[in-house]
C-alpha positions in Angstrom: 85.4 112.9 119.2 82.0 114.0 117.8 78.9 113.6 119.9 75.3 112.8 119.0 72.5 114.8 120.7 69.4 112.8 119.7 67.6 110.7 122.4 66.4 107.2 121.7 62.8 108.5 121.7 63.6 111.2 119.2 65.4 108.7 116.9 62.3 106.4 117.2 60.1 109.2 116.0 62.4 109.9 113.0 62.4 106.2 112.1 58.6 106.2 112.0 58.7 109.3 109.7 61.3 107.6 107.5 59.1 104.5 107.0 56.2 106.6 105.9 58.3 107.8 102.9 58.9 104.3 101.5 56.4 102.2 99.5 56.8 98.9 101.4 55.0 96.9 98.6 57.1 98.3 95.7 58.6 95.3 93.9 61.5 97.5 92.6 62.4 98.4 96.1 62.4 94.7 97.1 64.6 93.8 94.2 67.0 96.6 95.2 67.1 95.2 98.7 67.9 91.8 97.4 71.0 93.2 95.6 72.2 94.5 99.0 72.5 91.1 100.6 75.7 89.5 101.8 74.6 85.9 101.5 76.1 84.4 104.7 77.1 81.0 106.0 78.9 81.2 109.3 78.2 77.9 110.9 80.5 75.7 113.0 79.6 72.7 110.8 80.4 74.4 107.5 82.6 72.5 105.1 83.8 72.9 101.5 81.0 71.0 99.7 78.3 72.9 101.6 79.9 76.3 100.8 80.3 75.3 97.2 76.6 74.4 97.0 75.8 78.0 98.0 78.3 79.3 95.5 76.7 77.3 92.7 73.3 78.7 93.6 74.7 82.2 93.3 76.3 81.3 89.9 73.0 79.9 88.5 70.8 82.6 89.9 70.9 85.0 86.9 69.7 82.3 84.5 67.0 81.0 86.8 65.8 84.5 87.9 66.6 86.7 84.9 64.5 89.7 86.1 66.3 89.8 89.4 69.7 91.3 90.4 72.1 88.9 92.2 73.2 89.1 95.8 76.1 91.5 96.6 78.5 89.1 98.2 79.1 85.7 99.7 80.2 85.9 103.4 82.1 83.0 104.9 84.8 81.9 107.4 88.5 82.3 106.3 89.1 78.6 105.4 86.6 78.8 102.6 88.0 81.8 100.7 89.8 79.6 98.2 86.7 77.4 97.7 84.6 80.5 96.8 87.4 82.1 94.8 87.9 79.0 92.6 84.2 78.4 92.0 82.4 81.8 92.0 81.7 82.8 88.4 78.7 85.2 88.9 79.4 88.8 87.9 79.7 91.5 90.5 79.5 89.3 93.5 82.2 89.9 96.1 83.9 87.5 98.5 83.5 88.7 102.1 85.3 87.0 105.0 84.9 87.3 108.7 88.3 87.5 110.4 90.5 88.9 113.2 89.2 86.7 115.9 85.5 86.8 114.8 83.1 86.8 116.6 84.5 87.9 119.9 87.7 89.7 118.8 89.3 88.3 121.9 92.7 87.2 120.6 96.2 88.7 120.0 96.6 91.5 117.5 99.3 89.5 115.7 96.7 86.7 115.2 94.1 89.2 113.9 96.6 90.7 111.6 97.8 87.4 110.2 94.3 86.0 109.7 93.2 89.1 107.9 96.3 89.2 105.7 96.0 85.6 104.7 92.3 85.9 103.8 93.1 89.0 101.7 95.9 87.3 99.9 93.8 84.2 99.3 91.2 86.2 97.4 88.9 88.0 99.9 87.5 91.3 98.5 86.1 92.4 101.9 87.1 91.7 105.5 84.6 91.9 108.3 86.3 92.3 111.7 85.0 93.0 115.2 85.7 96.1 117.2 87.6 95.2 120.4 84.5 95.9 122.4 85.9 95.3 125.9 88.7 97.8 125.2 86.2 100.3 123.8 83.8 100.0 126.8 86.7 100.4 129.2 87.7 103.6 127.4 90.9 102.4 125.6 90.0 104.3 122.4 93.6 104.6 121.3 94.0 100.8 121.3 90.9 100.3 119.3 91.8 102.9 116.7 95.3 101.6 116.4 94.1 98.0 115.9 91.7 98.9 113.1 94.2 101.2 111.4 96.9 98.5 111.4 94.6 95.9 109.9 93.4 98.3 107.3 97.0 99.1 106.3 97.7 95.4 106.0 94.9 94.6 103.7 95.3 97.7 101.5 92.6 98.3 98.9 90.4 95.5 100.3 87.3 96.8 101.9 87.3 96.7 105.7 84.0 96.4 107.6 84.2 96.9 111.3 81.5 95.2 113.4 80.5 97.3 116.4 78.3 94.6 118.1 75.9 97.4 118.8 73.4 95.2 120.6 75.9 95.1 123.5 76.1 98.9 123.8 74.2 101.0 126.3 73.0 103.8 124.2 72.7 105.3 120.7 75.4 107.8 121.8 77.8 104.9 122.5 77.0 103.3 119.1 77.6 106.7 117.4 81.0 107.0 119.2 82.0 103.5 118.2 81.0 104.1 114.6 82.9 107.4 114.4 86.0 105.8 116.0 86.0 103.0 113.4 85.6 105.4 110.5 88.4 107.7 111.7 90.6 104.6 112.0 90.1 103.6 108.4 86.9 101.5 108.2 85.3 101.4 104.8 82.0 100.2 106.3 80.6 100.0 109.8 78.4 97.0 110.6 76.0 96.4 113.5 76.5 92.8 114.6 78.1 89.4 114.3 74.8 87.7 114.6 76.3 85.5 117.3 74.9 87.5 120.2 71.3 87.5 121.5 70.7 91.1 120.3 71.7 91.9 116.7 70.7 94.7 114.4 68.2 97.2 115.6 66.8 100.4 113.9 67.9 102.8 116.6 71.5 101.7 116.4 71.5 101.8 112.6 70.1 105.4 112.8 73.0 106.3 115.1 75.5 104.7 112.8 74.0 106.6 109.8 74.5 109.9 111.7 78.2 109.0 112.3 78.6 108.2 108.6 76.9 111.5 107.7 79.0 113.5 110.0 82.2 111.8 108.9 81.3 112.5 105.3 80.6 116.2 106.0 84.0 116.4 107.7 86.1 114.5 105.2 84.1 114.1 101.9 84.6 110.3 102.2 81.5 108.2 101.7 81.5 105.2 104.0 79.2 102.2 104.0 76.8 100.6 106.5 75.8 97.0 107.1 72.9 96.0 109.3 73.4 92.3 110.1 71.9 89.7 112.4 68.3 88.8 112.8 67.1 90.4 109.6 64.9 87.7 108.0 61.8 89.3 106.5 61.2 92.0 103.8 59.5 94.1 106.5 62.7 94.0 108.6 64.9 95.0 105.7 62.6 97.8 104.6 63.0 99.5 107.9 66.8 99.7 107.4 66.3 100.8 103.8 64.0 103.6 104.9 66.5 104.8 107.5 69.5 104.8 105.1 67.4 106.7 102.6 66.2 109.3 105.1 69.5 110.0 106.8 72.1 109.4 104.0 70.0 109.8 100.9 69.5 107.9 97.6 73.2 107.9 96.9 73.7 105.3 99.6 71.0 102.9 98.3 73.4 100.6 96.4 75.6 97.8 97.4 78.8 99.9 97.2 77.7 101.7 100.3 74.9 99.6 101.8 74.8 95.9 102.6 72.5 93.6 104.6 74.0 90.6 106.3 71.5 87.8 106.1 70.9 84.2 105.3 67.1 83.7 105.5 66.2 87.1 104.0 66.9 86.0 100.4 64.2 83.4 100.1 61.7 85.5 102.0 62.3 88.4 99.5 61.9 86.0 96.6 58.7 84.6 98.0 57.3 88.1 98.4 58.4 89.3 94.9 57.0 86.2 93.2 54.0 85.9 95.4 54.6 82.2 96.1 56.9 80.3 98.3 60.5 80.2 97.0 63.2 78.1 98.7 66.2 78.6 96.4 69.0 79.5 98.8 
């Protein structure tokens, strides 16, 4: 498997350089970032009416904010796929579902497979699953690749995002290896975090993941996506990741086909910055 030779300190310096290339106050950049958001509700107390309220806000958003693009997707737990599918009318907004034993991935492969297939059949456009991190750390790479490959085969053309839970990894090199593993096994996207652990997305890990995507693209010609998620709540947070993707992967990746941000609080904070007043829409 490929290796990454940059140290954490070298990556930090490159991130600093990348930030200097982005106008952090550019409204068009902030609007573009808004269009990358997977608007997320992954709470124990979620219920149909609450999820539907979120869907209705997405539906009404273009009329209320005509100069803004909409969010990229709505991300929810599997039981709410049909609720979103029946009520989502906004154009170009996908349905993303966490599955396969989210957030720990500590269940039987047959259960992961069944949950993913059901969610896909009920109307999910995208499935976010979690790498079997314990297996990966213990060195059982073949198991991890086989599991991802089987789930991808089961959901077919639906997009598969593999969550690395990068905050639990020891080094950028390990993050790179996990990302490369997921891509070679069939992942369409690699994602940092579930948002359920203390440490979520961080710039160094995202830089390492971008290098994996770049190397995989150079080897295969296949463009794969990236999704920083967890703890991204301010425009300043988001711009760091925007700058990294731009620097490592290029402008071709600065769209929601290849770049997503998993967030719940970011949307209102972006709107507040863009309109220069407090906005509490979502």
